[in-house]
PAZAPA-4460 file (N, C-alpha, C; in steps of 0.05 Angstrom, whole numbers, plus 32768, in hexadecimal, padded with zeros to 4 digits):
% residues 254
    n_x    n_y    n_z   ca_x   ca_y   ca_z    c_x    c_y    c_z   seq   type   mol
   8013   7FE9   8002   8004   8000   8004   800C   801C   7FF5     1      X     A
   8010   8028   7FEA   8013   8049   7FEA   8016   8055   8005     2      X     A
   8023   805C   801D   801C   806A   8033   8017   808C   802B     3      X     A
   801B   808C   800F   8019   80A6   8011   7FFC   80B2   8007     4      X     A
   7FEE   809F   8003   7FD1   80A0   7FF0   7FBF   80B8   8005     5      X     A
   7FBC   80A2   801C   7FB7   80BB   8031   7FB6   80DF   8036     6      X     A
   7FD0   80DA   8039   7FD4   80F0   803C   7FD5   8103   8022     7      X     A
   7FD9   80FA   8008   7FC6   8108   7FE7   7FAE   810E   7FF3     8      X     A
   7F9B   80F8   7FF4   7F78   80F7   7FFE   7F68   8115   8018     9      X     A
   7F7E   810C   802D   7F75   8123   8045   7F86   813C   802E    10      X     A
   7F97   8146   801E   7F9E   8162   8017   7F96   8160   8004    11      X     A
   7F74   8150   7FF2   7F6A   815B   7FE6   7F56   815F   7FF2    12      X     A
   7F4B   815A   8000   7F39   8165   8011   7F3D   8170   802F    13      X     A
   7F4C   817D   802C   7F5C   818C   8045   7F4E   818C   805E    14      X     A
   7F5D   8178   8059   7F61   816A   8079   7F77   816A   807F    15      X     A
   7F87   816F   8076   7FAE   816F   8082   7FB5   817D   8093    16      X     A
   7FC0   8182   80A4   7FD1   818E   80BA   7FE7   8189   80BA    17      X     A
   7FFA   819F   80BB   8017   819A   80BC   802C   819F   80DB    18      X     A
   8032   8198   80DA   803D   818D   8103   8062   819B   80F2    19      X     A
   8065   81B4   8103   807E   81B5   80FA   8093   81BE   8112    20      X     A
   80AF   81A6   8111   80B5   81A3   8128   80D8   81B3   8125    21      X     A
   80E5   81B0   813F   80F6   81C8   813E   8113   81B2   813A    22      X     A
   810F   819A   8139   812C   8183   8139   8131   817B   811D    23      X     A
   8128   818D   8101   8141   818D   80F4   8167   819C   80FC    24      X     A
   8171   8194   80EF   818D   81A1   80E6   8190   81BA   80E1    25      X     A
   819C   81D3   80E8   819E   81F5   80E9   81AB   81F2   80B9    26      X     A
   81B9   81DC   80B4   81BA   81D7   809D   81A9   81D0   8090    27      X     A
   8190   81C8   8097   816E   81CB   808C   8169   81E5   808F    28      X     A
   8162   81EE   80AD   814D   8204   80B0   815A   8222   80B2    29      X     A
   8176   821B   80B7   8185   8236   80BE   8172   8241   80D7    30      X     A
   8173   8234   80E8   8168   823C   8106   817F   821F   8115    31      X     A
   8181   821F   8130   819D   820C   813B   817F   81FB   8143    32      X     A
   817C   81DE   8139   8160   81C7   814F   8169   81C2   8166    33      X     A
   8157   81BD   8172   815B   81B3   818D   816E   81AB   819A    34      X     A
   817B   8191   818E   818A   8189   8196   81A3   819A   818D    35      X     A
   81AF   81A9   8175   81BD   81B7   8184   81C3   81C7   8198    36      X     A
   81A5   81DB   8199   81AF   81E3   81B0   81B2   81DD   81D2    37      X     A
   81A1   81C8   81C5   81AF   81BB   81EE   81C3   81AD   81EB    38      X     A
   81D3   81A7   81D3   81EE   819D   81DC   81FF   81B7   81E2    39      X     A
   8200   81D1   81D0   8206   81ED   81D4   8204   81ED   81F4    40      X     A
   81E7   81F4   81FE   81EE   81FF   821B   81E8   81E0   822A    41      X     A
   81FA   81CF   8227   8202   81C2   8243   821C   81B8   8244    42      X     A
   8230   81C1   8225   8244   81C8   822A   823F   81EB   823C    43      X     A
   823D   81FA   822F   823A   820E   8246   823F   8217   825B    44      X     A
   822D   8200   8269   8222   8200   827E   8232   81E2   828C    45      X     A
   823E   81D6   8281   824E   81C1   8292   8235   81A9   8290    46      X     A
   8229   81A9   8288   8212   8190   828F   8210   8179   827A    47      X     A
   820C   815B   827B   8202   8145   8264   8203   8153   8245    48      X     A
   820E   814B   8239   820F   8158   8228   81F6   814B   820B    49      X     A
   81F2   812D   8222   81D6   8113   8219   81B9   8126   821B    50      X     A
   81B3   8132   822D   81A0   813D   822E   8199   8150   8217    51      X     A
   8178   8141   8216   8166   8154   820C   8166   8174   8210    52      X     A
   8162   818A   81FD   8157   819C   8202   8145   81A4   8215    53      X     A
   812D   8196   821A   811C   819A   8235   8132   819E   824E    54      X     A
   8141   817C   824C   8147   8175   826A   8161   8189   8269    55      X     A
   8175   81A2   825F   8185   81A6   8263   817E   81C1   826B    56      X     A
   815D   81C8   8260   8159   81EA   826A   814C   81E6   8283    57      X     A
   814B   81D3   8283   813C   81C7   82A4   8148   81CA   82BC    58      X     A
   8166   81BD   82B5   8174   81C1   82CD   8184   81E0   82C3    59      X     A
   8186   81ED   82BA   818C   820A   82AE   817F   821B   82D0    60      X     A
   8163   820E   82C4   814F   8228   82CD   8141   8215   82DB    61      X     A
   8150   820A   82EF   8148   8201   830F   8149   8209   8327    62      X     A
   8158   821B   831F   8163   8232   8338   8143   8249   833A    63      X     A
   8135   8243   8322   811E   825E   8321   811D   8270   8305    64      X     A
   813A   8276   82FA   813D   8287   82E9   813F   828A   82D6    65      X     A
   812D   828D   82C5   812E   827A   82A5   8138   828C   828E    66      X     A
   8144   82A3   8296   8156   82BD   828B   816F   82AB   827B    67      X     A
   817E   8298   828A   819C   828E   8283   8196   8285   826D    68      X     A
   8180   826E   8264   817F   8265   824C   8167   8271   8233    69      X     A
   8156   8285   823D   8147   8293   8223   8157   82A4   821E    70      X     A
   8165   82B3   8234   8174   82C5   821B   8184   82B4   820A    71      X     A
   8196   82A8   8218   81A0   828F   81FD   8197   828C   81EA    72      X     A
   817C   8281   81E8   816D   8277   81CF   8165   8297   81C4    73      X     A
   8159   82AF   81C9   8157   82C5   81B8   8169   82CF   81AD    74      X     A
   817F   82C4   81BB   81A1   82D3   81AF   81A7   82B8   8193    75      X     A
   819F   829F   8192   81A0   8289   817B   818C   828C   816B    76      X     A
   8176   8297   8177   8160   8295   8161   815C   82B1   8155    77      X     A
   8174   82C7   8155   8171   82DE   8147   816E   82E2   812F    78      X     A
   8150   82F0   812B   8153   82E7   810B   814E   8301   80FF    79      X     A
   815C   8311   8106   8169   832F   80F7   8179   832D   80E3    80      X     A
   8191   8311   80DE   819F   8319   80CB   8196   82FA   80B8    81      X     A
   817A   82EA   80BE   8178   82CD   80B2   8157   82CF   809F    82      X     A
   8160   82BA   8091   814B   82CA   8076   8130   82A7   807F    83      X     A
   811D   82A1   806C   810B   8280   8075   812A   8273   8062    84      X     A
   812E   824D   8067   813B   8242   8061   8123   8232   8041    85      X     A
   8137   822F   8039   8123   8222   8028   8109   8208   8027    86      X     A
   8111   81FD   8042   8103   81E9   8052   80E7   81F8   8055    87      X     A
   80EB   821D   8069   80CF   822B   806E   80CC   8236   8059    88      X     A
   80DC   8236   8038   80BF   8246   8023   80B9   8230   8016    89      X     A
   80C0   821B   801D   80AC   81FB   8010   8090   81EF   801D    90      X     A
   8096   81F1   8035   807B   81F7   804C   806F   8207   8045    91      X     A
   806E   821D   803A   805D   8233   803C   804F   8230   8022    92      X     A
   8061   8233   8006   805D   8221   7FF3   803E   820D   7FF5    93      X     A
   8048   81FA   800E   8034   81E6   8006   8026   81F2   8010    94      X     A
   801C   81FB   8025   8004   820E   8039   7FF9   8221   8026    95      X     A
   8001   822A   8019   7FFC   8238   7FFD   7FDD   8239   7FE9    96      X     A
   7FF4   8224   7FDB   7FEA   820F   7FC6   7FD7   8205   7FC8    97      X     A
   7FD9   81F0   7FE4   7FC2   81DF   7FED   7FB1   81E6   8005    98      X     A
   7FAF   81FC   8005   7F98   8211   8014   7F9C   81F6   8036    99      X     A
   7FB4   81FA   803E   7FAC   81EA   805B   7FAC   81FD   8074   100      X     A
   7F9E   81F7   8081   7F92   8207   8095   7F9D   820B   80B6   101      X     A
   7FA6   81E6   80B1   7FBA   81F4   80CB   7FD0   81E7   80CD   102      X     A
   7FD9   81F4   80DF   7FFF   81F1   80D9   8000   81F4   80FE   103      X     A
   8016   81E2   8109   8020   81DA   8128   8037   81D5   812B   104      X     A
   8044   81E5   813E   8066   81E4   8132   8073   81EE   8156   105      X     A
   8082   81DA   8156   8099   81E1   8176   80AC   81F2   8168   106      X     A
   80AD   81F8   8151   80C7   820F   8151   80B7   8223   815E   107      X     A
   80D7   8234   8168   80CE   8255   817A   80D8   8261   8169   108      X     A
   80E9   8262   8155   80F3   8284   8144   80D2   8289   8139   109      X     A
   80DB   8292   811D   80C9   829B   810B   80C9   8298   80F6   110      X     A
   80DD   8290   80EA   80E7   828C   80C6   80C4   8282   80C0   111      X     A
   80B6   8268   80C7   80A4   8264   80BD   8095   8278   80B5   112      X     A
   808D   828F   80CD   807E   82A3   80CE   807E   82B7   80B3   113      X     A
   80A5   82C1   80B5   80A7   82D2   80A1   80A9   82C7   8089   114      X     A
   80AD   82A4   807D   80A2   8297   806E   8087   82A3   805F   115      X     A
   8086   82A2   8078   8059   82A8   8066   8059   82C7   8065   116      X     A
   806A   82D8   8077   806B   82F5   806A   8074   82F9   8054   117      X     A
   8087   82E9   8049   8097   82E6   8028   8085   82E7   8019   118      X     A
   8079   82D0   8016   8065   82C6   800C   8051   82D7   7FFC   119      X     A
   8044   82EB   801F   8028   82EF   8011   801E   82E4   801A   120      X     A
   801A   82D7   802B   8007   82C3   8038   7FF7   82BE   805F   121      X     A
   7FE1   82D6   805B   7FD6   82D2   8075   7FDC   82C0   808B   122      X     A
   7FDE   82C7   809D   7FDB   82A7   80AC   7FD7   82BB   80C5   123      X     A
   7FC0   82A4   80E1   7FBF   82A4   80F9   7FD8   82A0   8103   124      X     A
   7FDD   82B0   8121   7FF3   82A3   812B   7FEB   82A3   8143   125      X     A
   7FE9   8284   814E   7FE1   828A   8161   7FF4   827B   8181   126      X     A
   7FFD   828F   818F   801D   828F   81A5   800C   8288   81B9   127      X     A
   7FF3   8296   81BF   7FF1   82A4   81E2   7FCD   829C   81D5   128      X     A
   7FBA   82A0   81ED   7FAF   8299   81FE   7F9D   82B0   81EB   129      X     A
   7FA2   82C4   81E9   7F8E   82DE   81E5   7F91   82E1   81C7   130      X     A
   7FA7   82CB   81BC   7FAA   82CC   818D   7F8A   82C1   818E   131      X     A
   7F83   82AB   8191   7F6E   82A1   8192   7F57   82B1   8191   132      X     A
   7F55   82CA   819B   7F40   82E0   8198   7F39   82EC   817F   133      X     A
   7F4E   82E6   8168   7F56   82F5   8155   7F60   82E1   813F   134      X     A
   7F4C   82C9   813A   7F54   82AF   812A   7F43   82B9   8110   135      X     A
   7F48   82BB   8100   7F35   82C3   80DE   7F31   82A6   80D1   136      X     A
   7F21   82AA   80CD   7F1A   8287   80BF   7F2C   8282   80A4   137      X     A
   7F2A   829A   8093   7F32   829B   8079   7F50   829B   8073   138      X     A
   7F5E   828F   808A   7F7D   8294   808F   7F80   827C   8099   139      X     A
   7F99   826B   808E   7FA4   8253   80A4   7FAF   8263   80B7   140      X     A
   7FB0   8252   80CD   7FC1   824E   80E4   7FDA   8243   80F3   141      X     A
   7FEC   824E   8103   8004   824A   8107   7FFE   8246   8124   142      X     A
   8000   8233   8136   7FFE   8226   8150   8017   822B   8158   143      X     A
   8025   823E   816F   8042   8234   8171   8034   822F   8189   144      X     A
   803B   8211   8191   8038   8208   81AC   8049   8208   81BC   145      X     A
   806B   820C   81B3   8084   8214   81BD   8085   8229   81CE   146      X     A
   8070   823F   81BE   8077   8265   81C5   8087   8266   81B0   147      X     A
   8099   827C   81B4   809C   8292   819F   80B4   829F   81BD   148      X     A
   80D6   8290   81A5   80EC   82A7   81B1   80EF   82C4   81BA   149      X     A
   80D9   82CF   81A7   80D5   82E9   81A9   80C5   82E8   81C8   150      X     A
   80B5   82E1   81CF   809E   82DC   81F4   80AD   82CF   81F3   151      X     A
   80BF   82DA   8207   80CD   82C5   821C   80B9   82AE   822F   152      X     A
   809A   82C0   8241   808C   82B6   8245   807D   82A2   823B   153      X     A
   807D   8295   8218   8072   8288   8215   807D   8267   8212   154      X     A
   8091   826F   8218   80A2   825A   8211   809A   823B   821B   155      X     A
   809B   822A   8217   8091   820E   8216   80B1   81FD   821B   156      X     A
   80C3   8201   8227   80E3   81F9   8213   80E9   81D9   8235   157      X     A
   80E7   81DF   824C   80F1   81CF   8263   80E0   81B6   8266   158      X     A
   80E7   81AE   827C   80D8   818E   827E   80C0   8192   8289   159      X     A
   80C2   81AB   829B   80AC   81B5   82AE   8094   81C0   829F   160      X     A
   80A4   81D0   8287   808E   81D7   8277   8078   81C7   8260   161      X     A
   8087   81B4   8264   8078   819B   825B   8064   818C   8262   162      X     A
   806B   818A   827E   8058   817E   828E   8047   8193   8299   163      X     A
   8047   81AB   8295   802C   81BF   829D   801F   81C6   8290   164      X     A
   802A   81C6   8271   801A   81D1   825E   7FFB   81C8   8260   165      X     A
   7FF5   81B2   825E   7FD2   81AC   825F   7FC4   81B5   8278   166      X     A
   7FD2   81C4   8284   7FC6   81D3   829A   7FBE   81E8   829F   167      X     A
   7FDE   81F3   828F   7FDB   8217   828C   7FBD   8226   8286   168      X     A
   7FAF   822F   8292   7F9F   8232   8284   7FA2   824D   8271   169      X     A
   7FBD   8262   826D   7FB6   8270   825A   7FC0   8267   823D   170      X     A
   7FC8   8249   823A   7FD3   8232   8224   7FB6   8228   8219   171      X     A
   7FA5   822F   822C   7F8B   8217   8227   7F86   821D   8200   172      X     A
   7F7F   8231   81F6   7F7A   823A   81E3   7F8D   822A   81D3   173      X     A
   7FA1   8226   81D0   7FB3   821B   81BD   7FB5   81FD   81C0   174      X     A
   7FB6   81F3   81DF   7FAE   81D3   81E0   7F8D   81C9   81CA   175      X     A
   7F85   81D9   81D2   7F68   81D2   81C8   7F65   81D6   81AB   176      X     A
   7F75   81E9   819B   7F75   81EE   8186   7F85   81DD   8181   177      X     A
   7FA1   81CB   8185   7FB3   81B1   8185   7F9A   819F   817B   178      X     A
   7F88   8195   8196   7F79   8178   8192   7F65   817A   817A   179      X     A
   7F57   8194   8181   7F4C   81A3   815F   7F4E   8186   8151   180      X     A
   7F6C   819E   8146   7F7F   8190   812D   7F79   8176   8128   181      X     A
   7F8D   8169   813C   7F8B   8147   8140   7F6F   813A   8136   182      X     A
   7F64   8147   8142   7F42   8130   813D   7F37   813A   8127   183      X     A
   7F3C   8151   8115   7F2F   8152   80FE   7F39   8154   80E3   184      X     A
   7F5C   814B   80F3   7F69   814B   80D5   7F83   8132   80D6   185      X     A
   7F89   812E   80B5   7F98   8123   80B2   7FB7   8127   80C1   186      X     A
   7FCD   8120   80CB   7FE0   812E   80DD   7FF1   812D   80C8   187      X     A
   8005   8136   80C7   8025   8137   80B2   803E   8149   80C1   188      X     A
   804F   8135   80CD   8061   813D   80E5   8078   8147   80D0   189      X     A
   808D   815A   80D3   80A2   815D   80BF   80B9   816F   80D3   190      X     A
   80CB   815C   80D9   80E7   8173   80F3   80D9   8167   80FC   191      X     A
   80D4   814F   8108   80C9   8143   8127   80D9   812C   812C   192      X     A
   80F9   812D   8139   8101   8115   814E   80E9   8100   815C   193      X     A
   80E3   80F3   814C   80CD   80D3   8154   80DE   80D9   817A   194      X     A
   80F4   80D4   817A   80F9   80DF   819B   80F3   80F2   81A2   195      X     A
   80F4   810C   819C   80F2   811D   81AD   80DB   8118   81B8   196      X     A
   80E3   8131   81D5   80C9   8134   81E6   80B3   8143   81DE   197      X     A
   80B8   8154   81CA   80A3   8164   81BC   8088   814E   81A8   198      X     A
   80A0   8143   81A0   808D   8129   8187   8076   8119   819C   199      X     A
   808A   810A   81B0   8076   80F9   81C8   8065   810B   81D9   200      X     A
   8065   8122   81D6   804C   8134   81E9   803F   8134   81DD   201      X     A
   803A   813E   81B8   8025   8138   81AA   801C   8123   81A4   202      X     A
   801F   810C   81A5   8020   80ED   819A   8008   80E8   81B9   203      X     A
   8013   80ED   81D2   800E   80DA   81E7   7FF1   80FA   81F2   204      X     A
   7FFB   810B   81E8   7FE7   812A   81FB   7FDC   8133   81E5   205      X     A
   7FD9   812B   81C8   7FCA   813B   81C1   7FB1   8134   81AF   206      X     A
   7FB7   8117   81A4   7FA2   810D   8197   7F92   80EF   81A8   207      X     A
   7F80   80EB   8198   7F62   80DD   81AA   7F73   80BA   81A8   208      X     A
   7F6B   80BA   81B9   7F6E   8090   81CA   7F5A   808F   81C8   209      X     A
   7F58   806E   81AC   7F6E   8073   8198   7F66   8088   8187   210      X     A
   7F7E   8082   8174   7F7B   809A   815F   7F6A   8097   8151   211      X     A
   7F63   80AA   8148   7F4C   80AE   8130   7F59   80AC   810E   212      X     A
   7F6E   80AF   8109   7F73   80A9   80F2   7F99   80AC   80FE   213      X     A
   7FA9   80A3   80E8   7FC9   8096   80E5   7FD0   80B2   80E4   214      X     A
   7FEA   80BE   80ED   7FFC   80CB   80F0   8014   80C6   80D6   215      X     A
   8011   80DA   80CC   802E   80D5   80C3   804B   80E9   80C1   216      X     A
   805F   80E2   80C7   8076   80E6   80D1   8097   80E6   80B5   217      X     A
   8097   80F9   80AE   80B5   80F9   80A1   80C5   80FB   80B2   218      X     A
   80D8   80DF   80B8   80F9   80DF   80C2   80FE   80CB   80B5   219      X     A
   811D   80D8   80A3   812D   80C7   8099   813E   80B1   80AE   220      X     A
   8143   8099   80A8   8150   8090   80AF   8150   807E   80D3   221      X     A
   8134   8076   80C9   8131   8079   80E7   8133   8052   80E8   222      X     A
   813B   803F   8106   8139   802D   8103   8124   8020   80FB   223      X     A
   8125   8001   80F3   810F   7FF4   80E9   80F5   7FE8   8107   224      X     A
   8109   7FED   811C   80F8   7FE7   813B   80EC   7FFC   8139   225      X     A
   80F3   8010   813D   80E5   802E   8147   80D3   8035   812B   226      X     A
   80DD   8030   811F   80C0   8034   80FF   80AF   801B   810A   227      X     A
   80B3   8005   8113   809A   7FEC   8117   8081   7FFA   8138   228      X     A
   8097   8000   813E   808A   800C   8160   807D   8020   815F   229      X     A
   807F   8036   813E   8071   8048   8144   8057   8043   8139   230      X     A
   8054   8031   8122   8045   8021   8117   8028   801C   812B   231      X     A
   803E   800C   813B   8026   8004   814F   8016   8014   815E   232      X     A
   801A   8026   8161   800B   8042   816A   8001   805B   8154   233      X     A
   8004   804E   813A   7FF4   805A   8126   7FF8   8072   811A   234      X     A
   801E   8072   811F   802E   807F   810B   803B   807E   80FF   235      X     A
   803B   807F   80E4   8047   8078   80C6   8063   8090   80C8   236      X     A
   8083   8081   80C5   8095   808C   80BC   8096   808F   80A3   237      X     A
   809D   809F   8095   809C   80A9   8073   80BE   80B1   8079   238      X     A
   80CA   80A5   8065   80ED   80A7   805F   80F0   80C0   8056   239      X     A
   80D7   80CA   8040   80E4   80DF   8030   80C0   80EA   802B   240      X     A
   80C2   8108   802B   80A8   8111   8029   8096   810D   800F   241      X     A
   807C   8116   8017   8073   8109   8003   8075   811B   7FE1   242      X     A
   8068   8119   7FCD   8066   811F   7FAF   8062   8140   7FBB   243      X     A
   804C   8141   7FC3   8042   815B   7FCC   8052   8172   7FD3   244      X     A
   806A   8169   7FEC   8079   8176   7FF9   8096   817B   7FE7   245      X     A
   809F   818E   7FDE   80B4   818A   7FD0   80D3   819C   7FE7   246      X     A
   80D4   8180   7FFE   80E9   818E   8011   8105   818B   8004   247      X     A
   811A   819C   8010   8131   8198   800A   813A   8186   8017   248      X     A
   814E   8179   8012   8158   815D   8026   8155   8162   803C   249      X     A
   814D   8157   8057   8150   815F   8072   816A   8152   8083   250      X     A
   8176   813C   806D   8195   813A   8073   81B1   814A   806E   251      X     A
   81AD   8168   8068   81C7   8175   8053   81DC   8164   805A   252      X     A
   81E4   8150   8064   8208   8151   8069   81FC   813E   8050   253      X     A
   81EA   8131   804A   81EA   810B   802D   81DE   8123   8016   254      X     A
***
């Protein structure tokens, strides 16, 4: 069976939603991945370099001062001299051409939104609870689950941030929107490492149990054992993007 056919059908029915992650290398996106940020931060603070960004920032912020890592993130994500990468422009071109209405991202930078702006694509941008009051039904909606680096109070970075996210009243609109997207759309994940906390959080807490539809994830070179494990959970791993998405190589070294 061709695994791409259900995706194509959902695209034609306008019931496909895109989830854009922050786990692709900087050579693809122009912005450091979460793994690259974690490695750099752990080196700076003498922390175990095998830890995830959520674990590293949890340890740094344990004293209750988040400025230590939020200031670092703002510096690394500064877009003053950056432009959207081909990765972002192709995502936006796909959204624009196929009239995709829902995009969820765990990226905390603004390159995807900048690519929308450069393409002349008006979007709803859902970062805070109050943003939900200004949703325009005629525009695609970009939901920033992990917040925006230019609004440090919105960031969902540490382990504690994730564990408390579902109970935060000021994030309820975002959580409800993502659950609604899972319920009514077929989902294609792009740029999510299946081992990352953000992906597991979305799969474990945001979709119905049992899931109504399969979830598709583009993540090359995953080992066969993990592919079978995810298949048992209704998650289909794709080695390459579907034909309607003309993405550059997700492994720039190859």
